[in-house]
C-alpha positions in Angstrom: 12.0 -16.4 7.6 8.5 -16.6 5.9 8.2 -17.2 2.2 8.1 -13.9 0.2 4.7 -12.6 -0.6 3.6 -13.2 -4.2 3.0 -9.4 -4.1 6.7 -8.8 -3.7 7.2 -8.9 -7.5 6.3 -6.1 -9.8 4.1 -8.2 -12.2 0.7 -8.0 -10.4 1.3 -4.3 -9.7 2.0 -3.6 -13.4 -1.2 -5.4 -14.3 -3.5 -3.2 -12.1 -1.7 0.2 -12.3 -4.5 1.9 -14.3 -7.3 0.4 -12.2 -5.5 1.3 -9.0 -5.5 4.9 -10.1 -9.2 4.9 -11.1 -10.6 2.9 -8.2 -8.2 3.0 -5.2 -6.3 6.3 -5.4 -9.2 8.5 -4.2 -9.7 6.6 -1.0 -5.9 5.8 -0.5 -5.3 9.6 -0.8 -7.1 10.0 2.6 -4.7 7.6 4.3 -1.8 9.5 2.7 -3.2 12.7 4.1 -3.2 11.3 7.6 0.4 10.0 7.1 1.6 13.4 5.9 0.2 15.0 9.0 2.1 12.5 11.2 5.3 13.2 9.3 5.6 16.7 10.7 7.5 18.1 7.7 9.9 21.0 8.4 10.1 24.0 6.1 11.8 23.3 2.7 11.6 19.5 3.4 13.2 16.9 1.2 10.8 13.9 1.3 11.2 10.3 0.3 8.2 8.1 -0.8 9.0 4.4 -0.9 6.8 2.0 -2.9 5.1 5.2 -4.2 2.8 3.5 -6.7 1.1 6.1 -8.9 2.1 8.9 -6.5 -0.8 8.8 -4.1 1.3 10.4 -1.4 4.1 11.9 -3.5 2.0 14.3 -5.5 0.0 15.3 -2.4 3.0 16.0 -0.3 4.8 17.9 -3.1 2.7 21.0 -2.2 4.3 21.1 1.2 7.9 20.1 0.3 10.8 21.6 -1.5 11.6 18.2 -3.2 10.0 14.8 -3.3 11.8 11.6 -4.4 9.4 8.8 -5.3 10.6 5.2 -5.7 8.7 2.2 -7.0 9.8 -1.2 -8.5 6.8 -1.5 -10.9 7.3 0.0 -14.3 3.6 0.6 -14.9 3.1 2.3 -11.6 6.1 4.6 -12.3 4.6 5.4 -15.7 1.3 6.4 -14.0 3.2 8.5 -11.5 5.1 10.3 -14.3 1.8 10.9 -16.2 0.0 12.2 -13.2 2.8 14.5 -12.2 3.0 15.9 -15.8 -0.7 16.4 -16.0 -0.8 18.2 -12.7 2.2 20.4 -13.6 4.1 19.2 -10.5 7.8 19.7 -11.1 9.4 19.0 -7.8 9.0 15.2 -7.8 11.9 13.1 -8.9 10.8 9.6 -9.9 12.9 6.5 -9.8 12.3 2.8 -10.6 14.4 1.0 -8.0 14.4 -1.6 -5.3 13.7 0.1 -2.0 15.4 -2.6 0.0 18.7 -1.0 -1.3 18.0 2.7 -1.8 20.3 4.5 -4.2 20.6 7.6 -1.9 23.2 8.8 0.6 22.8 8.5 4.3 20.9 11.4 6.0 19.4 12.7 2.7 15.8 13.3 3.7 13.7 15.2 6.2 10.8 12.7 6.1 10.2 9.3 4.6 6.9 7.4 3.9 5.8 4.1 2.6 2.1 3.7 2.1 0.9 0.0 1.9 4.2 -1.0 0.2 7.0 -1.8 2.6 4.6 -4.2 4.3 5.0 -6.6 1.3 8.8 -6.4 1.0 10.6 -9.8 1.0 13.0 -8.4 3.6 11.0 -5.9 5.6 13.9 -5.4 8.0 16.0 -4.2 5.2 13.3 -1.9 4.1 13.0 -0.3 7.5 16.8 0.0 7.9 17.0 1.7 4.6 14.4 4.3 5.6 16.3 4.9 8.8 19.6 5.2 7.0 18.5 7.9 4.5 16.7 10.0 7.1 18.4 12.9 8.8 18.7 12.5 12.6 15.5 13.6 14.4 13.3 13.2 11.4 10.3 11.0 11.0 9.3 8.0 8.9 5.7 6.9 8.5 4.8 3.4 7.2 1.3 2.1 6.7 -0.3 -1.3 6.8 -3.8 -2.7 7.3 -5.5 -3.8 10.5 -6.6 -7.5 10.7 -9.3 -8.6 8.3 -11.6 -9.7 11.1 -12.3 -5.9 11.4 -13.5 -5.8 7.8 -16.0 -8.6 7.2 -16.5 -8.1 3.5 -12.8 -8.2 2.8 -12.4 -11.2 5.1 -15.0 -13.0 3.1 -13.3 -12.1 -0.2 -9.9 -13.3 1.0 -11.4 -16.5 2.4 -12.2 -17.4 -1.2 -8.9 -16.3 -2.6 -6.6 -18.0 -0.2 -7.5 -21.5 -1.3 -6.2 -20.7 -4.8 -3.2 -18.6 -3.8 -1.2 -20.1 -1.0 1.1 -17.6 0.7 -1.1 -14.7 -0.1 -0.9 -11.9 2.5 -4.1 -11.6 4.6 -5.0 -15.3 3.9 -4.6 -16.0 7.6 -6.8 -13.0 8.5 -3.8 -11.0 9.7 -1.7 -9.2 7.1 1.9 -8.1 7.5 2.4 -5.5 10.2 -1.2 -5.7 11.3 -0.2 -6.5 14.8 0.7 -3.3 16.7 3.5 -4.8 18.8 5.0 -6.6 15.9 5.0 -3.3 13.9 6.5 -1.4 16.9 9.3 -4.0 17.3 10.2 -4.1 13.6 10.6 -0.3 13.5 12.5 -0.2 16.8 14.9 -3.0 15.6 15.7 -1.0 12.5 16.9 1.9 14.6 13.9 4.1 15.1 12.9 5.5 18.5 9.8 7.1 19.9 7.9 4.6 17.8 4.1 5.0 17.8 1.5 3.0 16.0 -1.6 5.0 15.1 -4.9 3.6 13.7 -7.0 5.5 11.2 -9.9 4.5 9.0 -11.8 5.8 6.0 -14.9 4.5 4.2 -15.3 3.4 0.6 -18.7 2.7 -0.8 -19.9 0.5 -3.8 -23.3 0.5 -5.4 -23.5 -3.4 -5.3 -21.5 -6.5 -4.5 -21.0 -7.0 -8.2 -19.5 -3.5 -8.5 -17.3 -4.3 -5.5 -15.9 -7.4 -7.2 -15.4 -5.6 -10.5 -13.4 -2.9 -8.8 -11.2 -5.6 -7.2 -10.7 -7.2 -10.6 -9.4 -3.9 -11.9 -7.4 -2.7 -9.0 -6.5 -5.5 -6.6 -3.1 -7.1 -7.0 -4.1 -10.4 -5.3 -7.1 -10.7 -7.6 -4.9 -9.9 -10.6 -2.6 -12.8 -9.5 -5.5 -15.2 -9.3 -6.9 -14.1 -12.7 -3.4 -14.7 -14.3 -3.2 -18.2 -12.6 -6.6 -19.6 -13.7 -7.7 -20.6 -17.2 -10.5 -18.3 -18.5 -13.3 -20.8 -17.9 -12.2 -21.4 -14.3 -11.9 -17.7 -13.7 -15.4 -17.1 -15.0 -16.8 -19.8 -12.8 -15.0 -18.6 -9.7 -16.1 -15.0 -10.3 -19.8 -16.1 -10.5 -19.4 -18.3 -7.4 -17.7 -15.6 -5.4 -20.2 -12.9 -6.2 -23.1 -15.2 -5.4 -21.4 -16.2 -2.1 -20.9 -12.5 -1.1 -24.4 -11.6 -2.1 -25.8 -14.3 0.0 -23.9 -13.0 3.0 -24.0 -9.2 2.4 -26.9 -8.7 0.0 -26.8 -7.6 -3.6 -27.2 -3.9 -3.0 -24.9 -1.1 -1.8 -22.0 -2.0 0.5 -19.4 0.0 2.4 -15.9 -0.9 3.5 -14.5 0.7 6.6 -10.9 -0.6 6.8 -8.7 0.6 9.6 -5.0 1.2 8.7 -2.0 1.2 10.9 0.4 4.1 10.6 3.7 3.4 12.2 5.7 6.5 13.1 9.4 6.4 14.1 12.1 9.0 14.7 15.6 8.5 13.3 
């Protein structure tokens, strides 16, 4: 059994909750839209969103569902979700702070289940998949997302090459994150009791006006970068930041850059 990811704790997600909403939610909402389409919701659906974060998928799917239950383990993410739901006047989303490896719901409670870039970091992914299957009604679908290997995204690969020396055990440090491999993904869903498992790939683009802006966005919104900032003394952090930006500018230029990161969307039927 591999060591748990340092992202399997709520701390780094609490740190970047506000930045995640500001910087990542707009692009992540596009992947959530793709996942919802694959979920094939029936009429009057009861939907579960695991590792819901600030509600990227939860609040979007609420328009098509009778009831949405959103679960996350990070207090600050849950607070962002509650705030966003209240501001949008969305009243059919129930929000829980809980461990999704042991869901507090009865068997066969939901018509669809999702986990967007969350279950991939669970210390026990098998338990996470089994719990999704347990709470789904027979014949209903779960959709779980992960990222394709970093070698398909040169700018992110270069960023993580720098981070991995400082954060052993960091996902993506080897160039292949959790559930990036299609067959591995398929096998884990199948072993959890899903059938008709399909792994889809989708991609969307996110643009930044400069490498410096790309790095500053990561400082605000990236949990791995938040972990590194917490670990280093301020002077070392400042030196690393300058070195990293200079290294990325030498490889990609100082001007506008664009990320086109393919995501895996694993779909299984209970």
